[in-house]
C-alpha positions in Angstrom: -9.6 20.6 3.7 -9.4 16.9 3.0 -12.7 15.0 2.8 -12.8 11.8 4.9 -15.2 9.0 5.7 -14.3 7.8 9.2 -15.2 4.2 9.8 -15.5 3.1 13.4 -14.6 -0.4 14.6 -18.3 -0.8 15.7 -19.6 0.0 12.2 -20.6 3.6 12.7 -19.6 6.0 9.9 -18.9 9.8 10.1 -18.2 12.0 7.1 -16.3 15.2 7.4 -13.2 17.4 6.8 -9.9 16.8 8.6 -9.2 19.3 11.3 -6.4 17.3 13.0 -4.8 14.1 12.0 -1.4 12.5 12.5 -0.3 8.9 11.9 1.3 9.0 15.4 -1.6 10.8 17.3 -4.0 9.1 19.8 -7.0 10.9 18.2 -8.3 12.4 15.0 -10.6 15.5 14.8 -13.0 16.2 11.9 -15.6 18.8 11.1 -18.7 16.8 10.4 -20.2 17.1 6.9 -23.6 18.9 7.0 -23.6 19.8 10.7 -20.1 21.3 10.8 -19.8 20.0 14.3 -16.3 19.2 15.5 -15.8 15.6 16.5 -12.7 14.3 18.3 -12.3 10.5 18.1 -9.8 8.3 19.8 -7.7 6.3 17.3 -8.4 3.1 19.1 -12.1 3.5 18.1 -11.4 3.8 14.4 -11.1 1.1 11.8 -9.9 3.3 8.9 -10.0 6.8 7.5 -11.1 6.8 3.8 -9.8 10.0 2.0 -12.5 10.5 -0.6 -13.2 12.6 -3.7 -16.8 13.2 -2.7 -19.1 12.3 0.2 -21.8 11.0 -2.0 -19.7 8.8 -4.3 -21.3 7.0 -7.3 -23.7 4.3 -6.1 -23.7 2.8 -9.7 -20.0 2.6 -10.0 -18.5 -1.0 -10.1 -15.1 -0.8 -8.4 -12.4 -2.9 -10.0 -11.1 -5.7 -7.6 -7.8 -6.5 -9.4 -4.3 -5.1 -9.5 -3.2 -3.1 -12.5 0.2 -1.8 -13.7 0.7 0.6 -10.8 4.5 0.3 -10.8 7.3 -1.9 -9.7 7.9 0.0 -6.4 4.3 -0.4 -5.1 3.7 -3.5 -3.0 0.4 -5.3 -3.6 -1.5 -6.0 -0.3 -4.6 -7.8 0.8 -6.0 -6.5 4.1 -8.5 -8.4 6.2 -10.1 -6.4 9.0 -11.2 -7.9 12.3 -14.8 -7.4 11.2 -14.0 -9.6 8.2 -14.2 -6.8 5.6 -11.4 -7.0 3.1 -9.6 -4.4 0.9 -7.0 -4.7 -1.9 -4.5 -2.0 -2.3 -0.9 -0.8 -2.8 1.6 0.3 -0.2 4.1 2.7 -1.8 6.3 3.0 1.2 8.0 0.6 3.6 6.0 -2.3 5.0 4.1 -1.3 8.2 5.6 -4.1 10.3 9.3 -4.8 10.7 10.6 -8.2 9.4 7.2 -9.5 8.4 3.6 -9.1 9.5 3.4 -9.9 13.2 -0.1 -8.6 13.7 -0.2 -9.1 17.4 2.2 -6.1 17.7 1.8 -2.5 16.7 3.5 -1.4 13.5 7.1 -0.1 13.8 6.0 3.5 13.0 2.7 5.2 13.7 -0.8 4.0 14.6 -1.4 2.5 11.2 -0.5 2.7 7.5 -1.8 4.1 4.2 -2.9 2.0 1.2 -3.9 3.2 -2.2 -7.0 1.5 -3.8 -6.4 -0.8 -6.8 -9.0 1.1 -8.8 -7.8 4.6 -9.6 -11.4 5.5 -10.6 -12.6 4.7 -7.1 -14.1 7.4 -4.9 -11.3 6.6 -2.4 -8.1 8.4 -2.9 -6.2 6.7 -0.1 -7.0 4.8 3.0 -5.4 5.1 6.4 -5.8 1.8 8.1 -5.5 1.7 11.9 -3.3 -1.2 12.8 -5.4 -2.4 15.7 -8.3 -3.1 13.4 -6.4 -5.5 11.1 -6.7 -9.2 11.5 -4.4 -10.2 8.6 -2.3 -8.5 6.0 -0.9 -10.4 3.0 1.8 -9.2 0.7 0.8 -10.4 -2.8 
């Protein structure tokens, strides 16, 4: 089972294992870490799903905040959430919005998009960002 840290738009955080998740679904279901309780959350309540290596992470680790030589195909992006948090990453697929970033509309496919962290040593493996939580997205 994949480990995730589910970040709500209101700031709450839940850690658990994916039970059900689809980029096109209206909800996600996780088995909560420690309690093993099943939690079903509407996608509209979620800011992002962080797919992680461990639930604890390494509090002393200093994450790199710059792009490396990931590859020519990967698109460098800067994402600013509506709560003003920012994240740098790569999109290895098509851009989430057709013909530019018109953020007042939903992306062309799915409820959001994946980015991969700039720091390969990060506890985050990949991040699914819910489109409705994004204020701005810049292609670098």
